[in-house]
N, C-alpha and C positions, 0 to 999 in steps of 0.2 A: 638028343640030347639035349636042354638050354644054354645057353653061351653070353652071363651078361655081360663079358668081357670085349664084347665088342662094343655092347654104347657107352663105356665109359671111354671108350673114344672120343663120344661127339658128345659127351655129354655139356660141352662149354656150347654146342650148336644151336643143340637142342634148351638150353634156358634162353640166348639167342633170340630162339624162339620164343620159348613163352613168353620173353619181354612183347614182340608184337604183338603177339595176344592180348597181353594187356593192356595196351596201349588201345590195340581194338576196341576191346571189350566199354575198358574207361569209357571213351573219347564216345564211342556208342549210345553209353549209360547217361553220358551226361546232353547228346542232341538228344536222346526217349525224351529223359527228367526235363526238357524242357518243352516240344514237343507238347509234349503229357498234358502241361499245367494249362500252355493257348488251348489245347484240345478243353480239358475237361474248365478250362473255364464261360468256351463258345458254345458248348453240352448247357451247359447251366443258365446261360444268360436268353434275352426275353426277345431278341432278334432271328424271330425263326429262318430266316435265311442260311446264320451263322450255325446254329442248330444244326438247318437239312445238310450245311456243307461238313461238320464234324458226324456227323450220326453214318453220310457216304464212303468220307478217308475210316473209320472203323467197320465198316460194313465190307468195305474192298480187304483193308490190310489183315485184319482178324479172318477173311473168309479165301483166303490163300496164302498157297504155302511158303514159308520167310521166304526156300530157294530158287523160291522164277520172286519170286520178287529184288533176289540179287539179282540173277539173270537177268531180266529189267536192266537193272539200274548200270548194272558193266558192261551190255551187249546191245540196250535199245541207246539208253541217251547220244554214244561215237555215232547215230545214224544220226541223230538229231543237230553230230556234230559239236558233241559238246566230252569230251574227257576227260575223265574226271581222274581215270588212273584204277589199278587193282585196293586200292587200298585206301582210298575216297570212297570209292562204288562202296566197299564193302558197310564202313562206321556210317555212309548215309542210307543204304540198304537195311539197317540191321536196327539204324537210332530209328526211323519211320515206322518200324514194324512194332518197337521195343514201345517209338510215344502213345501208338493206337492201346495199349493194356495198361500204358501210367494214365492215359487220359479217365481208363475208370475206374483205377485206383485208385486216384488223385479225388474224383467225384463223386465219389462214394464217403469216402475224410473230409471234404466240403460236407457235405446232406448231416454229417454225425454231427457235426457243427450243430449246438443246439439252437433251433430259433429264436429265442431269449436273449441270448447275448449280444445276437446279428438285431438288433427290436433296441435294445440297449443303448449299444451304437449311433443306432440311426437318434434315438431318442436325444443324442448325446453332442447332433448336428455334425457326425462324421460324414466322411461320404464314402458311396460305394465303396472305391479302392483305396479308403485311408481304414475301413471295416471289416477287407479281402488280408488285405495288409499283414497289420497288425492284430487281429482277434479268426478271424475263420483260415489263413492261410499256413497259423505256428501250430495251430490244434490239428488241419489238417492235416498237414504231412505228419506230425510226428504219430497221426490211429495209426497212416500208413506206413509210419517203416517194416514193419514183418511182410506188407503186400511189395511193398520197391524191393529191399532186400533180398522174396524171390529170385523176383522180376531179374532185380541185380546177377543173381548168382545162372538165373537161365539161359541172359546173353553172354557172358560168358563159355557158354557151355555150343552157343548158337557160331563165336565167332569163327566154330573151329568150321563154317559152312567156306569161311573167308580162303580154305581151300583151295575151292572148287572154281576160281577164279583167279591162278597165281597169285595169291596172298602168299608167301612164307612164311606163314605162323603153327606156331607146334604141328597142328599134324598136319600139314604138310610136307613140315620137311623131318617130321617122325617114320609120314609114308616116305620119303624116298631114299630115307638111308635103310629103313626096313626092305625094303627091294633089290637095292645095290648088293646088301648083305645078306642076303634071304635068312633075313631076322625078324622075323613079320611079330609071334609072342616079343623078343625082348625089344625090341624098340615101341611097340605098342600099349607095352605094364609102360614101359617109360615113361609115355606121354601121360598115362590116363594117374600114374604117382604125380605131374608138375601140374594135370589138371587138376585135384584133389588138391595140388600146395596153394592153386589159385584160389581153390570154393573154400577153402577153409580161410583161406587171408580173408577172402569178401565176408565172409559171413562172421569172420571175428572181429574186422572194422563196424559193421551195421549192428554184432548184439555190441558193442562198445557206447554206439552211438547211442542206440537204442535206449540204452541206461542211461546214461548222460543225459536226454529227454525226460528220462523218464524220476531220477532227480531231484532236474530243476524244476520237472513241476510240482513237486512234493515241496 
């Protein structure tokens, strides 16, 4: 017999853990957006060593599980004398992982911008970086919003892996309460509901941003 009254006693702790999950997710996404943009610009550059470096980064990150990457950061960096703790380790690993996928999203958005616009900017005397900043990147970002939104939601769900390196986020706290109270179904359903609330919030924000950008374009 299910007894959700057990869960109600721990709701404040679950909400606090959900806040930690949100922090990890948002900070990882920000890091991923920054790394992804840098990698995308390097990928489309004419400097071959930069292209090779990005290709290697994409090959390694996209070809290995995010859990392995998380363990390498959390357990591996201290062996090199770098101990940043479980919270920052989770953000770093998830952000670097997201950056590889976001780089390809950005690159697709950049390549979708008509070459005629770039040539027109060059004919007006705009520098490469000014053209990218004022013409190419705004359009690329607008085109990339749906894919970036999906990546953000995936990152939110992947943040549950932080529980494996002792971060007290939603999954770890739910698991702890489920074990101590022998109420696995109740606490995991509660965790699922909170994840649904967070992903719905992300979807709402992404849709609002996409609508505003579409309206400004018109």
